[in-house]
N, C-alpha and C positions, 0 to 999 in steps of 0.2 A: 507285862506292860499295862499302863493305864490307858483306858479308852478316852480319847479327847471327844469323840462323838459316839454316842450309844443310842441307837434308835431301835425300838422293838415293837413289832406289830402295828406300825404306823398306818392308819386308815384315814383317808380324807374323802369326804363327799361334798361336792360343790354343785349347786343348782340341781340337786337330785341325781347327779352322776357320780358314780364311785370312781375316783381318779387313782387313788392308791389303795391297794388291797393287802394289808398286813406286811408292810415292807420292813425288813431288818437290815440295818447298815451299821457298821462300826468303822471307826478310824482310830488306830492306836496313836499314842504320842509319837510325833516325829515321822508319821507315815504320810505318803502322798497317794491319795486314792482318787481315781477318776470315776465319775458316774456317767455311764453311756446309755444310749437307747435311741430308738427311732422317734419320729415325730409323734406326739401324743402319748408317749410311754409314761409320762409323769415325772421326768427328771426335775424340771423347774419347780413344779408343785412340791416335790419332796424337799428341796433346799429351802423353799419359802416356808414350809411347815417347820423345818428344822430351826429356823431363826424366829419363829413366832409370827410371821407375816400372814400365814394361813392357819386357821384353827384345825387342830386334830379332832377327828370324829371319835377315834379311839387310838390306843397305843401310848407309848411313852418315849420321851426324848431326854437325854442328859447331855449337857455340854460342859466339858472340863470338870466332870464329876458332880455337876449340880443339875437338878431337874429343871426343865424348861420353865421359865418364869422370872420373877424378880430376883431370885437367888442366883441366877447366872451372872458371872462376872463379865458383862458385856464389853467392858473396856479392854478385855484381853482377847476379844474376838473381832476379826475383820470380815466384813461381808460386802461383796460386790454383786449387785443384782444383774439380771440379764440386761444387755446393753441399753443404756440411756445416755443422753447427752449431758456432759459436764457443764454446758453453757445454760444459763438461766436468764430470766428477764432482768436480773440485777447484774450489772457488769462486775466481773470478778476475774482475778488473775489465777493462774495455775497454783501459785503459792497459797492464795486465800482459800481456794477450794480444798487443798490438802490440809491446811490449818484447821478447817472445820472438823476434820477427823479426830482432832484432839479434844473436842467439846462433847460433853454428854450431860445427862440430867444433873449431875453433881458438880460439873465444871463448866461454867459459862464463859470463862475467859481462858485464852491459851496460857499454858504454863511458861515459866521462864525458859529461855533457850529454845523456844518452839521453832524459831527460824532455822536453827541447826537441824532439828528433827525433820522439818519440812524439806530442807535441801537434801538431807540424807535419803528420804523417801523418794524424792524425785530422781535422785541419782540412781537408785535401785531400778527404776523403770526407764532410765536413759533420757530423762528430761530436765536435768538440773539447770541447763542453760535456758529453760523456758519458765523459770519460777515467776518472773514478773510479766509474762506474756498473757494478755487476756485470753481466756479459754475459747472464746468465740472465734479467735483467729487460728486455732489449732485444728488439725485434721481430725476426722472421726476416730482414727486409731490412736492418735495422741490424746484425745479427750478420754478415751477408755483407759489409757495408761495413767492419766491424772487421777481417775476414780480409783484405780488400783493403788496408787500412791497414797490416796486418802485413807484407804483401809490399812496400809502398811505403816503409816506414820506413828501409830500407837504401839508399834512393835508387837503385833498380836501373837499369841501362842497358837491360835487356830485361825486359819484363813479359809473362808467359804466363797467360792467363785462360781458364778453362774454364766456359762458360755462367754468367758472373758475374751476370746479371740474371734468370736463370730463376726464375720463381715469386716474385719480390720485388715490393714495392709500387711505385707510380708515382713516389713521392717519392724512393725509393732509386735507381730507374732514372735519374731526372734528376740526382741527385747523382753517380752514376757517370759519366754523360755529361759533366758538368762537370769531374770529375776527369780523365777521358781527354783532354779539351780542354787542360787544363793540362799534362799529360804530353807531349802531341803538340807543344805550343808549346816545351817544353824539349828537344825533339829525341830523346825516348826512343822505343825500338822497342817496339811492342805487337803481339802475336799473340793474337787473341781469338776463342774459339769462341762463336758466336751461333746462336740459333734463327732470328732475323730481325734485320735491321739496326736497325730502330726509330729511336730518338733518336740512335743512333751513326752513322747514314748519312752525315752531313756530314763526319765525321772519317775514315771508312774510305777509304783510298787504293786498296786492291786487295782483291779477294775471291777466295778459292780454294774451289771447291765440290767436295765428295766425293760419290761415288755408288758403292755396293757396294765400298768400299775403294779406289777409284781416283779420280784427279783428272779431272773432266769440264769444269772451267772455271777459268781463272786469268787474271784481268784486271779490267776495270771492274766495280764492284759491280752486281749485278742490280737492276732496278727492283722495288719492292715490288708485290705484288698489290693490286688495288683495295681489298680488305678491310683489308689491313695498312697501306696508305698513307694511310688516312683520318686526319684531324686528331683525331678522337675515339677512335681505337683506342689503348688503354692498354698494349698489348704485355705484358700479364701472363699468364703461362702456368704451369700446374702443373709440379712437378718431382717425380719419383719416384726415390728413392735406389736402388731395385732395378733396376740397369742390366742390359742384356743383354750378350752376349758382346763386342759392339763397344764397350761402355762408354758407351752412349747412354742418355738418358732416354726417356720414352715419347712425347714430342712431336716430330713431324717438322717439316721446313721446307716449308711449303706452296709449291708452284710448283717444288720441286726434289725431287720424290718419286722412288721407285725406278723 
């Protein structure tokens, strides 16, 4: 199988602090891989380095067979950063936000039939009926789903998601699990940072666990703790945008602490 993501010896130093210490991660074509770890383990820093948002101190990254940089086919990659609001100072509808996902450096106007692509992407996240709704009127969980639809509208081969369900409601979590099920069935590669597997456990084929900036597990997904494996646990956790140097939120992964 071809590696959609190939990271070797990734080391990142920020502000004099070594955040990642020689991290190796791969995701094969069509594989769903979860990146897990406690607060400060370096999960978000890793995915930010993966897409070029954080510079590598050393190591190498290849995405869809090409080295990180201008040679990467970015139009074939969808990235959703750690939770941010879809609402901006400029009034925009859900459809307009999703349409922006079709624009890039070489395409400054939406392609023909973009309206159909936008509706299809919103349908995937269960928000087709909100296409003309201003995003500021949507809940936090719905706004997060709009951002995921923006990444999906280009029908990416590789989808990189950083804590996509952190702090969102149970309905949005279930909608996301359904979306990921559809993508997995289509053979898309997904690398997703999670606080815990939750409803996504049946879909995750492999888990990579980070601790103190290094890989401590790469293999079968870990079993949830008794508290988090219960049928009545809703997996809703708060999210704080004030991340630490490692790019992590305040909530750690129980059972994979430092």
